[in-house]
C-alpha positions as CSV (number, residue, x, y, z in Angstrom):
1,M,-56.1,6.2,64.6
2,E,-54.8,5.7,68.1
3,K,-58.1,7.0,69.7
4,L,-56.2,9.4,72.0
5,S,-59.0,11.9,72.1
6,H,-62.4,11.9,73.6
7,S,-65.3,14.4,73.7
8,L,-68.6,14.3,75.4
9,Q,-71.2,14.7,72.7
10,E,-74.2,13.0,74.1
11,Y,-76.2,15.1,76.5
12,H,-76.5,12.3,79.0
13,H,-72.7,12.0,79.3
14,V,-72.3,15.8,79.6
15,W,-74.9,15.8,82.3
16,I,-73.1,13.0,84.2
17,F,-69.8,14.9,83.9
18,W,-71.2,18.1,85.6
19,E,-73.1,16.1,88.2
20,Q,-70.0,14.3,89.2
21,L,-68.1,17.5,89.4
22,E,-70.8,19.1,91.6
23,S,-70.7,15.9,93.8
24,M,-66.9,16.3,94.2
25,W,-67.4,19.9,95.2
26,Q,-70.0,19.0,97.7
27,S,-67.8,16.2,99.2
28,K,-64.8,18.6,99.5
29,M,-67.0,21.2,101.2
30,Q,-68.3,18.7,103.7
31,L,-64.7,17.8,104.5
32,G,-64.0,21.4,105.2
33,C,-61.8,22.0,102.2
34,R,-61.4,25.5,100.9
35,E,-60.2,26.7,97.5
36,E,-57.3,28.7,99.1
37,N,-55.5,25.7,100.3
38,D,-56.8,22.8,98.2
39,P,-55.5,22.5,94.6
40,I,-58.3,20.0,93.7
41,M,-60.9,22.4,94.9
42,Q,-59.3,25.1,92.8
43,E,-59.5,22.9,89.7
44,I,-63.1,21.9,90.4
45,N,-64.1,25.6,90.8
46,T,-62.3,26.5,87.6
47,L,-64.3,23.9,85.7
48,L,-67.5,24.9,87.4
49,S,-66.9,28.5,86.4
50,F,-66.6,27.4,82.8
51,D,-70.1,25.8,83.0
52,K,-71.6,28.9,84.6
53,S,-70.1,31.3,82.0
54,D,-72.1,29.8,79.0
55,E,-68.9,30.3,76.9
56,E,-67.0,27.7,74.9
57,W,-64.0,26.0,76.5
58,A,-61.7,23.1,76.0
59,M,-59.5,20.8,78.2
60,F,-56.5,18.9,77.0
61,G,-54.5,16.6,79.2
62,R,-51.9,13.9,79.3
63,G,-50.5,12.6,82.6
64,L,-50.1,15.5,85.0
65,A,-50.0,18.1,82.2
66,L,-53.4,19.8,81.8
67,A,-54.6,22.8,79.9
68,K,-58.0,24.3,80.5
69,V,-58.9,27.3,78.4
70,E,-61.8,29.3,77.1
71,G,-62.9,28.7,73.5
72,E,-61.6,31.8,71.7
73,T,-58.1,31.4,73.2
74,I,-57.8,27.8,72.2
75,L,-59.0,28.5,68.7
76,Q,-56.4,31.2,68.3
77,C,-53.7,28.9,69.7
78,L,-54.6,26.1,67.2
79,R,-54.8,28.6,64.3
80,D,-51.2,29.6,65.1
81,F,-50.1,26.0,65.3
82,D,-47.4,26.6,62.6
83,L,-45.8,29.2,64.9
84,W,-45.3,26.7,67.8
85,R,-45.2,23.3,66.2
86,T,-41.4,23.3,66.5
87,H,-41.8,22.8,70.3
88,L,-43.3,19.4,69.5
89,E,-39.8,18.1,68.8
90,D,-38.8,18.1,72.4
91,K,-42.3,18.0,74.1
92,D,-45.5,16.1,73.8
93,F,-48.5,17.9,72.2
94,V,-50.2,18.9,75.5
95,T,-46.9,20.3,77.0
96,A,-46.2,22.3,73.9
97,L,-49.8,23.5,73.9
98,I,-49.6,24.6,77.5
99,H,-46.3,26.4,76.7
100,R,-48.0,28.3,73.8
101,L,-51.0,29.2,75.9
102,N,-48.7,30.6,78.6
103,Q,-47.0,32.7,75.9
104,L,-50.3,34.0,74.7
105,Q,-51.3,34.8,78.3
106,R,-48.1,36.8,78.8
107,Q,-48.7,38.7,75.6
108,T,-52.2,39.6,76.7
109,I,-51.0,40.8,80.0
110,H,-48.3,43.1,78.4
111,I,-50.7,44.8,76.0
């Protein structure tokens, strides 16, 4: 109802998204930026790696909070929504989602 979400479903829009991302990467490289010391370059490279992987992925954001995650992980997180929905009381959806994704990542590392 509030139109708070957006997805790129038309091929032309998807193509423009990737072209703009590649253009940002080129501009950063021409300026001498490197991933090791440039957080924007790190984010660009992360997104470009999603494109090259041929896997599903999703990105959720609100303000400075941003979650980028591969498809199966986000599906698992959303399937488990009842387990982490209580965090919505004191956080917005994206912040609670990021918190849950971090929990899942820690669980995966400890296995």
